[in-house]
C-alpha positions in Angstrom: 22.7 10.8 91.6 25.3 12.8 90.3 29.5 12.2 90.5 29.9 15.2 92.8 27.5 13.6 95.1 29.0 10.3 95.4 32.5 11.9 95.9 30.6 13.7 98.8 29.4 10.5 100.4 32.7 8.8 100.7 34.1 11.1 103.3 31.0 10.5 105.8 31.3 6.7 105.3 34.9 6.5 106.1 34.0 8.3 109.2 31.3 6.0 110.1 33.6 3.3 109.7 36.1 4.8 111.7 34.0 6.2 114.9 31.2 3.7 114.5 31.0 3.2 118.2 31.0 7.2 118.7 28.1 7.6 116.2 25.7 5.2 118.0 26.8 6.5 121.8 26.0 10.1 120.5 22.7 9.6 118.6 21.5 6.4 120.1 22.5 6.4 123.9 20.1 3.7 125.2 20.9 1.3 122.4 24.5 1.9 122.7 24.3 0.5 126.1 22.5 -2.7 124.7 25.3 -3.8 122.3 28.3 -6.0 123.2 31.2 -3.7 121.7 33.7 -6.2 123.1 32.2 -8.7 120.1 32.7 -6.0 117.1 30.7 -5.1 114.6 30.2 -6.1 110.9 29.6 -3.7 108.0 26.8 -5.3 105.6 27.0 -2.8 102.6 27.0 -5.5 99.9 23.8 -6.8 101.9 22.4 -3.2 101.6 22.9 -2.9 98.2 20.7 -6.1 97.5 18.1 -4.5 99.7 17.9 -1.1 98.2 18.5 -1.6 94.5 15.2 -2.3 93.5 13.6 0.5 95.2 11.5 2.9 93.4 13.5 5.9 94.6 16.7 6.1 93.2 18.3 8.2 94.8 20.9 7.0 97.3 23.0 8.7 99.7 25.6 7.8 102.7 23.9 4.3 103.7 25.5 1.7 106.0 24.3 -1.4 107.3 26.1 -2.8 110.4 25.5 -6.2 112.2 26.1 -5.9 116.2 25.6 -8.3 118.9 23.8 -7.5 122.0 24.5 -7.9 125.7 21.6 -10.4 125.9 23.3 -12.5 123.2 21.0 -11.5 120.3 22.1 -10.2 116.9 20.8 -7.2 115.2 21.1 -5.3 112.3 21.7 -1.1 112.4 20.6 0.7 109.3 22.5 4.1 109.2 21.3 6.6 106.8 23.3 10.0 106.5 22.0 12.4 104.6 23.0 16.6 105.0 20.3 18.7 103.4 20.5 22.1 102.5 16.9 22.4 101.8 13.8 20.9 102.2 13.1 17.5 100.1 9.6 16.4 99.5 10.4 13.1 98.9 12.8 12.5 102.3 9.7 10.4 104.4 8.8 8.1 101.8 12.2 7.3 101.0 13.0 6.8 104.6 9.8 4.7 104.6 10.6 2.5 102.2 14.5 1.9 103.1 12.9 0.9 106.5 9.9 -1.1 105.3 13.0 -3.1 102.8 14.9 -3.5 105.8 11.9 -4.9 108.0 11.0 -7.1 105.4 14.3 -8.6 104.7 15.4 -9.3 108.1 12.4 -9.2 110.5 13.7 -6.9 113.0 12.8 -3.4 114.1 14.5 -0.3 112.2 15.4 2.5 114.2 15.3 5.9 112.2 17.0 9.2 113.8 16.6 12.8 112.3 18.0 15.8 113.2 
């Protein structure tokens, strides 16, 4: 990843942190209704780096890992990957599969992906 790419990721990460609940509400309406927002949420960026550091694909974009508490009392982990693309990337699906599998393997929980 180039320096310029890293510079562009920072504003996206800031936006995700500032507007996390609104982001989840917009992209995952059903999931948003299941989360106990009164308990807050916790970003787990250091944990995310541990999970993805040995991935075969070295290209990284804006990624966030957040722990949330559900209304039923359970804890779950949300992986958020934001990638703004101006052109087709033939490795995108493979990269997402690798990320999703590594997160599933580490946390033994469902991983939800959403593409727009």
